[in-house]
Every structure is written in C-alpha cells, then in structure tokens.
Biopython code that builds the backbone (N, CA, C, O; Angstrom):
import numpy as np
from Bio.PDB.StructureBuilder import StructureBuilder

atoms = [
    (1, "MET", "N", (-164.973, 80.639, -99.292)),
    (1, "MET", "CA", (-165.339, 81.316, -98.070)),
    (1, "MET", "C", (-164.184, 81.158, -97.088)),
    (1, "MET", "O", (-163.702, 80.051, -96.849)),
    (2, "GLY", "N", (-163.755, 82.271, -96.531)),
    (2, "GLY", "CA", (-162.640, 82.243, -95.604)),
    (2, "GLY", "C", (-163.053, 81.772, -94.217)),
    (2, "GLY", "O", (-164.237, 81.603, -93.926)),
    (3, "LEU", "N", (-162.073, 81.570, -93.387)),
    (3, "LEU", "CA", (-162.302, 81.075, -92.036)),
    (3, "LEU", "C", (-163.166, 82.034, -91.224)),
    (3, "LEU", "O", (-164.073, 81.596, -90.517)),
    (4, "MET", "N", (-162.900, 83.329, -91.315)),
    (4, "MET", "CA", (-163.682, 84.293, -90.541)),
    (4, "MET", "C", (-165.146, 84.299, -90.968)),
    (4, "MET", "O", (-166.037, 84.425, -90.128)),
    (5, "GLU", "N", (-165.398, 84.164, -92.263)),
    (5, "GLU", "CA", (-166.782, 84.133, -92.730)),
    (5, "GLU", "C", (-167.507, 82.897, -92.208)),
    (5, "GLU", "O", (-168.677, 82.966, -91.833)),
    (6, "LYS", "N", (-166.798, 81.761, -92.185)),
    (6, "LYS", "CA", (-167.393, 80.531, -91.669)),
    (6, "LYS", "C", (-167.703, 80.660, -90.178)),
    (6, "LYS", "O", (-168.766, 80.244, -89.715)),
    (7, "LEU", "N", (-166.762, 81.240, -89.434)),
    (7, "LEU", "CA", (-166.992, 81.431, -88.000)),
    (7, "LEU", "C", (-168.157, 82.382, -87.756)),
    (7, "LEU", "O", (-168.992, 82.128, -86.887)),
    (8, "ARG", "N", (-168.222, 83.469, -88.512)),
    (8, "ARG", "CA", (-169.302, 84.441, -88.360)),
    (8, "ARG", "C", (-170.649, 83.778, -88.652)),
    (8, "ARG", "O", (-171.627, 84.014, -87.942)),
    (9, "GLU", "N", (-170.699, 82.953, -89.690)),
    (9, "GLU", "CA", (-171.928, 82.248, -90.047)),
    (9, "GLU", "C", (-172.351, 81.284, -88.938)),
    (9, "GLU", "O", (-173.529, 81.214, -88.589)),
    (10, "LEU", "N", (-171.390, 80.544, -88.389)),
    (10, "LEU", "CA", (-171.701, 79.616, -87.301)),
    (10, "LEU", "C", (-172.205, 80.349, -86.063)),
    (10, "LEU", "O", (-173.135, 79.888, -85.400)),
    (11, "LEU", "N", (-171.591, 81.497, -85.749)),
    (11, "LEU", "CA", (-172.043, 82.283, -84.606)),
    (11, "LEU", "C", (-173.489, 82.726, -84.782)),
    (11, "LEU", "O", (-174.276, 82.697, -83.835)),
    (12, "HIS", "N", (-173.833, 83.132, -85.993)),
    (12, "HIS", "CA", (-175.194, 83.595, -86.246)),
    (12, "HIS", "C", (-176.184, 82.433, -86.248)),
    (12, "HIS", "O", (-177.317, 82.591, -85.792)),
    (13, "GLN", "N", (-175.780, 81.282, -86.748)),
    (13, "GLN", "CA", (-176.676, 80.130, -86.799)),
    (13, "GLN", "C", (-176.978, 79.586, -85.407)),
    (13, "GLN", "O", (-178.078, 79.098, -85.148)),
    (14, "HIS", "N", (-175.998, 79.672, -84.519)),
    (14, "HIS", "CA", (-176.130, 79.079, -83.184)),
    (14, "HIS", "C", (-176.061, 80.148, -82.107)),
    (14, "HIS", "O", (-175.438, 79.947, -81.064)),
    (15, "ASP", "N", (-176.697, 81.277, -82.357)),
    (15, "ASP", "CA", (-176.642, 82.413, -81.442)),
    (15, "ASP", "C", (-177.152, 82.059, -80.051)),
    (15, "ASP", "O", (-176.591, 82.519, -79.057)),
    (16, "ASP", "N", (-178.194, 81.258, -79.963)),
    (16, "ASP", "CA", (-178.741, 80.908, -78.659)),
    (16, "ASP", "C", (-177.735, 80.124, -77.828)),
    (16, "ASP", "O", (-177.615, 80.354, -76.624)),
    (17, "LYS", "N", (-177.019, 79.212, -78.449)),
    (17, "LYS", "CA", (-176.016, 78.416, -77.732)),
    (17, "LYS", "C", (-174.825, 79.281, -77.324)),
    (17, "LYS", "O", (-174.282, 79.123, -76.230)),
    (18, "VAL", "N", (-174.425, 80.191, -78.202)),
    (18, "VAL", "CA", (-173.309, 81.098, -77.891)),
    (18, "VAL", "C", (-173.686, 81.967, -76.700)),
    (18, "VAL", "O", (-172.875, 82.161, -75.795)),
    (19, "ASP", "N", (-174.917, 82.495, -76.690)),
    (19, "ASP", "CA", (-175.360, 83.339, -75.584)),
    (19, "ASP", "C", (-175.390, 82.564, -74.269)),
    (19, "ASP", "O", (-175.016, 83.099, -73.225)),
    (20, "GLN", "N", (-175.831, 81.314, -74.312)),
    (20, "GLN", "CA", (-175.840, 80.501, -73.098)),
    (20, "GLN", "C", (-174.414, 80.272, -72.594)),
    (20, "GLN", "O", (-174.160, 80.340, -71.392)),
    (21, "GLY", "N", (-173.493, 80.004, -73.508)),
    (21, "GLY", "CA", (-172.101, 79.815, -73.127)),
    (21, "GLY", "C", (-171.488, 81.072, -72.534)),
    (21, "GLY", "O", (-170.715, 81.002, -71.579)),
    (22, "LEU", "N", (-171.834, 82.227, -73.102)),
    (22, "LEU", "CA", (-171.332, 83.491, -72.562)),
    (22, "LEU", "C", (-171.888, 83.740, -71.163)),
    (22, "LEU", "O", (-171.174, 84.248, -70.298)),
    (23, "ASP", "N", (-173.155, 83.388, -70.929)),
    (23, "ASP", "CA", (-173.738, 83.518, -69.587)),
    (23, "ASP", "C", (-172.972, 82.660, -68.578)),
    (23, "ASP", "O", (-172.650, 83.113, -67.480)),
    (24, "LYS", "N", (-172.687, 81.419, -68.967)),
    (24, "LYS", "CA", (-171.954, 80.512, -68.071)),
    (24, "LYS", "C", (-170.546, 81.037, -67.804)),
    (24, "LYS", "O", (-170.067, 80.987, -66.671)),
    (25, "ALA", "N", (-169.886, 81.535, -68.839)),
    (25, "ALA", "CA", (-168.535, 82.076, -68.675)),
    (25, "ALA", "C", (-168.561, 83.297, -67.756)),
    (25, "ALA", "O", (-167.666, 83.478, -66.930)),
    (26, "GLY", "N", (-169.589, 84.132, -67.903)),
    (26, "GLY", "CA", (-169.714, 85.302, -67.041)),
    (26, "GLY", "C", (-169.915, 84.911, -65.587)),
    (26, "GLY", "O", (-169.328, 85.517, -64.691)),
    (27, "GLU", "N", (-170.748, 83.893, -65.351)),
    (27, "GLU", "CA", (-170.969, 83.439, -63.977)),
    (27, "GLU", "C", (-169.678, 82.875, -63.375)),
    (27, "GLU", "O", (-169.383, 83.112, -62.203)),
    (28, "MET", "N", (-168.920, 82.136, -64.168)),
    (28, "MET", "CA", (-167.652, 81.596, -63.680)),
    (28, "MET", "C", (-166.672, 82.729, -63.366)),
    (28, "MET", "O", (-165.974, 82.695, -62.352)),
    (29, "ALA", "N", (-166.630, 83.730, -64.244)),
    (29, "ALA", "CA", (-165.738, 84.869, -64.022)),
    (29, "ALA", "C", (-166.099, 85.593, -62.732)),
    (29, "ALA", "O", (-165.214, 86.063, -62.016)),
    (30, "LYS", "N", (-167.387, 85.687, -62.431)),
    (30, "LYS", "CA", (-167.815, 86.358, -61.200)),
    (30, "LYS", "C", (-167.314, 85.622, -59.960)),
    (30, "LYS", "O", (-167.016, 86.252, -58.946)),
    (31, "THR", "N", (-167.220, 84.278, -60.033)),
    (31, "THR", "CA", (-166.724, 83.522, -58.879)),
    (31, "THR", "C", (-165.214, 83.680, -58.724)),
    (31, "THR", "O", (-164.690, 83.596, -57.614)),
    (32, "LYS", "N", (-164.518, 83.909, -59.832)),
    (32, "LYS", "CA", (-163.060, 84.020, -59.792)),
    (32, "LYS", "C", (-162.597, 85.445, -59.479)),
    (32, "LYS", "O", (-161.557, 85.637, -58.849)),
    (33, "VAL", "N", (-163.368, 86.436, -59.917)),
    (33, "VAL", "CA", (-162.976, 87.840, -59.750)),
    (33, "VAL", "C", (-164.073, 88.522, -58.934)),
    (33, "VAL", "O", (-165.082, 88.958, -59.489)),
    (34, "GLN", "N", (-163.883, 88.613, -57.653)),
    (34, "GLN", "CA", (-164.892, 89.188, -56.770)),
    (34, "GLN", "C", (-164.932, 90.710, -56.899)),
    (34, "GLN", "O", (-163.896, 91.355, -57.061)),
    (35, "GLY", "N", (-166.132, 91.275, -56.825)),
    (35, "GLY", "CA", (-166.286, 92.721, -56.806)),
    (35, "GLY", "C", (-166.384, 93.383, -58.165)),
    (35, "GLY", "O", (-166.439, 94.611, -58.235)),
    (36, "HIS", "N", (-166.409, 92.621, -59.248)),
    (36, "HIS", "CA", (-166.481, 93.203, -60.587)),
    (36, "HIS", "C", (-167.692, 92.672, -61.351)),
    (36, "HIS", "O", (-167.665, 92.561, -62.577)),
    (37, "ASP", "N", (-168.752, 92.346, -60.613)),
    (37, "ASP", "CA", (-169.938, 91.757, -61.233)),
    (37, "ASP", "C", (-170.541, 92.650, -62.309)),
    (37, "ASP", "O", (-170.921, 92.166, -63.375)),
    (38, "GLU", "N", (-170.632, 93.941, -62.040)),
    (38, "GLU", "CA", (-171.247, 94.861, -63.003)),
    (38, "GLU", "C", (-170.454, 94.920, -64.312)),
    (38, "GLU", "O", (-171.039, 94.908, -65.394)),
    (39, "GLN", "N", (-169.119, 94.982, -64.212)),
    (39, "GLN", "CA", (-168.290, 95.026, -65.418)),
    (39, "GLN", "C", (-168.391, 93.719, -66.200)),
    (39, "GLN", "O", (-168.425, 93.735, -67.431)),
    (40, "ILE", "N", (-168.439, 92.605, -65.506)),
    (40, "ILE", "CA", (-168.557, 91.310, -66.173)),
    (40, "ILE", "C", (-169.899, 91.223, -66.894)),
    (40, "ILE", "O", (-169.966, 90.777, -68.040)),
    (41, "ASP", "N", (-170.973, 91.654, -66.216)),
    (41, "ASP", "CA", (-172.299, 91.642, -66.850)),
    (41, "ASP", "C", (-172.322, 92.522, -68.101)),
    (41, "ASP", "O", (-172.902, 92.142, -69.118)),
    (42, "GLN", "N", (-171.692, 93.691, -68.026)),
    (42, "GLN", "CA", (-171.644, 94.587, -69.186)),
    (42, "GLN", "C", (-170.887, 93.935, -70.343)),
    (42, "GLN", "O", (-171.306, 94.034, -71.496)),
    (43, "ALA", "N", (-169.780, 93.274, -70.034)),
    (43, "ALA", "CA", (-168.991, 92.618, -71.081)),
    (43, "ALA", "C", (-169.779, 91.481, -71.723)),
    (43, "ALA", "O", (-169.767, 91.326, -72.944)),
    (44, "VAL", "N", (-170.462, 90.688, -70.902)),
    (44, "VAL", "CA", (-171.266, 89.577, -71.429)),
    (44, "VAL", "C", (-172.382, 90.121, -72.311)),
    (44, "VAL", "O", (-172.619, 89.598, -73.399)),
    (45, "ASP", "N", (-173.071, 91.169, -71.854)),
    (45, "ASP", "CA", (-174.143, 91.767, -72.653)),
    (45, "ASP", "C", (-173.628, 92.268, -73.995)),
    (45, "ASP", "O", (-174.267, 92.053, -75.026)),
    (46, "LYS", "N", (-172.490, 92.928, -73.989)),
    (46, "LYS", "CA", (-171.904, 93.466, -75.225)),
    (46, "LYS", "C", (-171.557, 92.323, -76.188)),
    (46, "LYS", "O", (-171.840, 92.413, -77.383)),
    (47, "LEU", "N", (-170.952, 91.264, -75.677)),
    (47, "LEU", "CA", (-170.602, 90.115, -76.520)),
    (47, "LEU", "C", (-171.844, 89.436, -77.081)),
    (47, "LEU", "O", (-171.855, 89.017, -78.238)),
    (48, "GLN", "N", (-172.887, 89.327, -76.270)),
    (48, "GLN", "CA", (-174.115, 88.691, -76.740)),
    (48, "GLN", "C", (-174.762, 89.516, -77.849)),
    (48, "GLN", "O", (-175.357, 88.953, -78.768)),
    (49, "GLN", "N", (-174.656, 90.826, -77.775)),
    (49, "GLN", "CA", (-175.214, 91.678, -78.821)),
    (49, "GLN", "C", (-174.379, 91.608, -80.098)),
    (49, "GLN", "O", (-174.899, 91.829, -81.192)),
    (50, "MET", "N", (-173.082, 91.300, -79.963)),
    (50, "MET", "CA", (-172.208, 91.220, -81.130)),
    (50, "MET", "C", (-172.389, 89.915, -81.895)),
    (50, "MET", "O", (-172.048, 89.842, -83.075)),
    (51, "THR", "N", (-172.916, 88.891, -81.246)),
    (51, "THR", "CA", (-173.095, 87.603, -81.902)),
    (51, "THR", "C", (-174.543, 87.427, -82.290)),
    (51, "THR", "O", (-175.425, 87.533, -81.438)),
    (52, "GLY", "N", (-174.804, 87.168, -83.520)),
    (52, "GLY", "CA", (-176.168, 86.897, -83.969)),
    (52, "GLY", "C", (-177.086, 88.096, -83.862)),
    (52, "GLY", "O", (-176.697, 89.215, -84.195)),
    (53, "ASP", "N", (-178.296, 87.867, -83.402)),
    (53, "ASP", "CA", (-179.330, 88.896, -83.350)),
    (53, "ASP", "C", (-179.476, 89.504, -81.970)),
    (53, "ASP", "O", (-180.564, 89.969, -81.627)),
    (54, "GLY", "N", (-178.437, 89.519, -81.173)),
    (54, "GLY", "CA", (-178.542, 90.089, -79.841)),
    (54, "GLY", "C", (-178.641, 89.006, -78.791)),
    (54, "GLY", "O", (-178.406, 87.830, -79.068)),
    (55, "ASP", "N", (-178.987, 89.409, -77.591)),
    (55, "ASP", "CA", (-179.061, 88.482, -76.471)),
    (55, "ASP", "C", (-180.314, 87.632, -76.597)),
    (55, "ASP", "O", (-181.421, 88.127, -76.385)),
    (56, "THR", "N", (-180.156, 86.363, -76.936)),
    (56, "THR", "CA", (-181.303, 85.484, -77.111)),
    (56, "THR", "C", (-181.747, 84.864, -75.796)),
    (56, "THR", "O", (-182.750, 84.151, -75.767)),
    (57, "THR", "N", (-181.023, 85.118, -74.697)),
    (57, "THR", "CA", (-181.422, 84.552, -73.419)),
    (57, "THR", "C", (-182.476, 85.408, -72.742)),
    (57, "THR", "O", (-183.075, 84.971, -71.759)),
    (58, "GLU", "N", (-182.722, 86.624, -73.241)),
    (58, "GLU", "CA", (-183.766, 87.490, -72.702)),
    (58, "GLU", "C", (-184.912, 87.548, -73.711)),
    (58, "GLU", "O", (-184.667, 87.612, -74.916)),
    (59, "PRO", "N", (-186.158, 87.526, -73.239)),
    (59, "PRO", "CA", (-187.270, 87.606, -74.181)),
    (59, "PRO", "C", (-187.313, 88.984, -74.846)),
    (59, "PRO", "O", (-187.096, 90.005, -74.195)),
    (60, "LYS", "N", (-187.595, 88.996, -76.145)),
    (60, "LYS", "CA", (-187.693, 90.239, -76.899)),
    (60, "LYS", "C", (-189.159, 90.621, -77.043)),
    (60, "LYS", "O", (-190.004, 89.756, -77.275)),
    (61, "PRO", "N", (-189.469, 91.908, -76.908)),
    (61, "PRO", "CA", (-190.851, 92.331, -77.155)),
    (61, "PRO", "C", (-191.215, 92.065, -78.610)),
    (61, "PRO", "O", (-190.354, 92.187, -79.481)),
    (62, "PRO", "N", (-192.454, 91.708, -78.898)),
    (62, "PRO", "CA", (-192.845, 91.423, -80.280)),
    (62, "PRO", "C", (-192.657, 92.635, -81.183)),
    (62, "PRO", "O", (-193.020, 93.756, -80.826)),
    (63, "GLY", "N", (-192.084, 92.390, -82.359)),
    (63, "GLY", "CA", (-191.929, 93.437, -83.360)),
    (63, "GLY", "C", (-190.736, 94.340, -83.153)),
    (63, "GLY", "O", (-190.543, 95.275, -83.931)),
    (64, "GLU", "N", (-189.923, 94.099, -82.131)),
    (64, "GLU", "CA", (-188.760, 94.956, -81.899)),
    (64, "GLU", "C", (-187.486, 94.238, -82.285)),
    (64, "GLU", "O", (-187.337, 93.038, -82.053)),
    (65, "SER", "N", (-186.561, 94.992, -82.883)),
    (65, "SER", "CA", (-185.240, 94.465, -83.207)),
    (65, "SER", "C", (-184.313, 94.766, -82.052)),
    (65, "SER", "O", (-184.517, 95.759, -81.354)),
    (66, "PRO", "N", (-183.293, 93.940, -81.821)),
    (66, "PRO", "CA", (-182.332, 94.245, -80.778)),
    (66, "PRO", "C", (-181.560, 95.501, -81.129)),
    (66, "PRO", "O", (-181.432, 95.837, -82.306)),
    (67, "PRO", "N", (-181.037, 96.212, -80.118)),
    (67, "PRO", "CA", (-180.290, 97.433, -80.406)),
    (67, "PRO", "C", (-179.068, 97.141, -81.264)),
    (67, "PRO", "O", (-178.371, 96.149, -81.050)),
    (68, "GLY", "N", (-178.815, 98.003, -82.225)),
    (68, "GLY", "CA", (-177.649, 97.858, -83.086)),
    (68, "GLY", "C", (-177.844, 96.949, -84.269)),
    (68, "GLY", "O", (-176.933, 96.813, -85.086)),
    (69, "SER", "N", (-179.008, 96.314, -84.398)),
    (69, "SER", "CA", (-179.220, 95.433, -85.538)),
    (69, "SER", "C", (-179.714, 96.253, -86.722)),
    (69, "SER", "O", (-180.446, 97.227, -86.545)),
    (70, "PRO", "N", (-179.317, 95.863, -87.926)),
    (70, "PRO", "CA", (-179.749, 96.616, -89.104)),
    (70, "PRO", "C", (-181.232, 96.414, -89.343)),
    (70, "PRO", "O", (-181.788, 95.394, -88.935)),
    (71, "PRO", "N", (-181.884, 97.362, -89.993)),
    (71, "PRO", "CA", (-183.301, 97.188, -90.313)),
    (71, "PRO", "C", (-183.497, 95.955, -91.177)),
    (71, "PRO", "O", (-182.603, 95.558, -91.924)),
    (72, "GLN", "N", (-184.660, 95.361, -91.070)),
    (72, "GLN", "CA", (-184.932, 94.138, -91.821)),
    (72, "GLN", "C", (-184.803, 94.412, -93.318)),
    (72, "GLN", "O", (-185.358, 95.387, -93.825)),
    (73, "GLY", "N", (-184.074, 93.553, -94.020)),
    (73, "GLY", "CA", (-183.857, 93.710, -95.450)),
    (73, "GLY", "C", (-182.623, 94.517, -95.785)),
    (73, "GLY", "O", (-182.256, 94.617, -96.955)),
    (74, "ALA", "N", (-181.968, 95.100, -94.781)),
    (74, "ALA", "CA", (-180.762, 95.895, -95.040)),
    (74, "ALA", "C", (-179.561, 94.969, -95.179)),
    (74, "ALA", "O", (-179.533, 93.872, -94.622)),
    (75, "ALA", "N", (-178.573, 95.433, -95.932)),
    (75, "ALA", "CA", (-177.343, 94.655, -96.109)),
    (75, "ALA", "C", (-176.563, 94.665, -94.804)),
    (75, "ALA", "O", (-176.620, 95.654, -94.073)),
    (76, "PRO", "N", (-175.827, 93.586, -94.485)),
    (76, "PRO", "CA", (-174.994, 93.580, -93.287)),
    (76, "PRO", "C", (-173.964, 94.700, -93.359)),
    (76, "PRO", "O", (-173.552, 95.094, -94.450)),
    (77, "PRO", "N", (-173.538, 95.225, -92.185)),
    (77, "PRO", "CA", (-172.624, 96.364, -92.199)),
    (77, "PRO", "C", (-171.288, 96.080, -92.872)),
    (77, "PRO", "O", (-170.650, 97.014, -93.357)),
    (78, "ASP", "N", (-170.833, 94.815, -92.921)),
    (78, "ASP", "CA", (-169.551, 94.513, -93.533)),
    (78, "ASP", "C", (-169.673, 94.243, -95.034)),
    (78, "ASP", "O", (-168.665, 94.012, -95.702)),
    (79, "ALA", "N", (-170.878, 94.269, -95.562)),
    (79, "ALA", "CA", (-171.082, 94.013, -96.996)),
    (79, "ALA", "C", (-170.933, 95.313, -97.780)),
    (79, "ALA", "O", (-171.366, 96.378, -97.340)),
    (80, "THR", "N", (-170.319, 95.201, -98.938)),
    (80, "THR", "CA", (-170.223, 96.358, -99.812)),
    (80, "THR", "C", (-171.322, 96.256, -100.846)),
    (80, "THR", "O", (-171.686, 95.153, -101.254)),
    (81, "PRO", "N", (-171.858, 97.384, -101.278)),
    (81, "PRO", "CA", (-172.965, 97.336, -102.234)),
    (81, "PRO", "C", (-172.584, 96.570, -103.497)),
    (81, "PRO", "O", (-171.501, 96.764, -104.050)),
    (82, "GLY", "N", (-173.474, 95.709, -103.939)),
    (82, "GLY", "CA", (-173.271, 94.953, -105.172)),
    (82, "GLY", "C", (-172.391, 93.732, -105.028)),
    (82, "GLY", "O", (-172.140, 93.041, -106.016)),
    (83, "SER", "N", (-171.909, 93.440, -103.815)),
    (83, "SER", "CA", (-171.009, 92.292, -103.657)),
    (83, "SER", "C", (-171.629, 91.214, -102.781)),
    (83, "SER", "O", (-170.908, 90.445, -102.145)),
    (84, "GLN", "N", (-172.940, 91.147, -102.739)),
    (84, "GLN", "CA", (-173.573, 90.139, -101.914)),
    (84, "GLN", "C", (-173.454, 88.772, -102.559)),
    (84, "GLN", "O", (-173.663, 88.618, -103.763)),
    (85, "GLU", "N", (-173.116, 87.784, -101.747)),
    (85, "GLU", "CA", (-173.006, 86.415, -102.222)),
    (85, "GLU", "C", (-174.347, 85.735, -102.053)),
    (85, "GLU", "O", (-175.113, 86.092, -101.157)),
    (86, "PRO", "N", (-174.645, 84.765, -102.895)),
    (86, "PRO", "CA", (-175.897, 84.031, -102.697)),
    (86, "PRO", "C", (-175.807, 83.205, -101.419)),
    (86, "PRO", "O", (-174.709, 82.841, -100.998)),
    (87, "PRO", "N", (-176.940, 82.905, -100.799)),
    (87, "PRO", "CA", (-176.905, 82.130, -99.567)),
    (87, "PRO", "C", (-176.336, 80.737, -99.835)),
    (87, "PRO", "O", (-176.497, 80.196, -100.929)),
    (88, "PRO", "N", (-175.657, 80.148, -98.813)),
    (88, "PRO", "CA", (-175.076, 78.816, -99.012)),
    (88, "PRO", "C", (-176.183, 77.786, -99.194)),
    (88, "PRO", "O", (-177.268, 77.933, -98.632)),
    (89, "PRO", "N", (-175.912, 76.740, -99.982)),
    (89, "PRO", "CA", (-176.914, 75.688, -100.167)),
    (89, "PRO", "C", (-177.168, 74.958, -98.864)),
    (89, "PRO", "O", (-176.271, 74.814, -98.034)),
    (90, "ARG", "N", (-178.385, 74.505, -98.692)),
    (90, "ARG", "CA", (-178.728, 73.780, -97.450)),
    (90, "ARG", "C", (-178.915, 72.332, -97.755)),
    (90, "ARG", "O", (-179.207, 71.544, -96.855)),
]
sb = StructureBuilder()
sb.init_structure("model")
sb.init_model(0)
sb.init_chain("A")
sb.init_seg("    ")
for serial, (resi, resn, name, xyz) in enumerate(atoms, 1):
    if name == "N":
        sb.init_residue(resn, " ", resi, " ")
    sb.init_atom(name, np.array(xyz, "f"), 0.0, 1.0, " ", f" {name:<3s}", serial, name[0])
structure = sb.get_structure()
C-alpha cells in the first residue's frame, strides 16, 4: 500500500477529527484575513466534503448520504472494476 492510500485511509477513519481541525483552521484564517469569511467557509466546507463521508460536524438527516458520496455498496470513484483489494486486517 502506497503512502497516498495510507493517508486516504487515515482521513476516512478519522473524518470527525479532520473536520474539527478544518473548522479550527478556518476560524483562525478568518482572524488573519478580514473580509473573506464567506470564501473561507466555502473552502472549509469543500475540504470537509472531500475527506471521509462529508462534514461530520453538522448533523445529517436520517437516511441521507452527503452530497457527492457514492451510493451505498458502490465502488469508490478511484477504483477500477475488478481491482478491489480486500479490507486491511484489524
């Protein structure tokens, strides 16, 4: 498993912590760069959706997937058909 795959796996496993860190970074950026709050919020939201299952700091309605997530049971977008690896041992 390459470095990028390991990082991607860690991001997905700890999505809640990553989202909290992105929130804190966004708040710090707002104090340093005045007048760009909306752009900073948009960037933080986009990053939170790119890591794991979306923004875990906001409650999700029951039964709904975050925007941009694949349907349940679908292969990840970076996977090629027939090349799925077995899950890592726990």
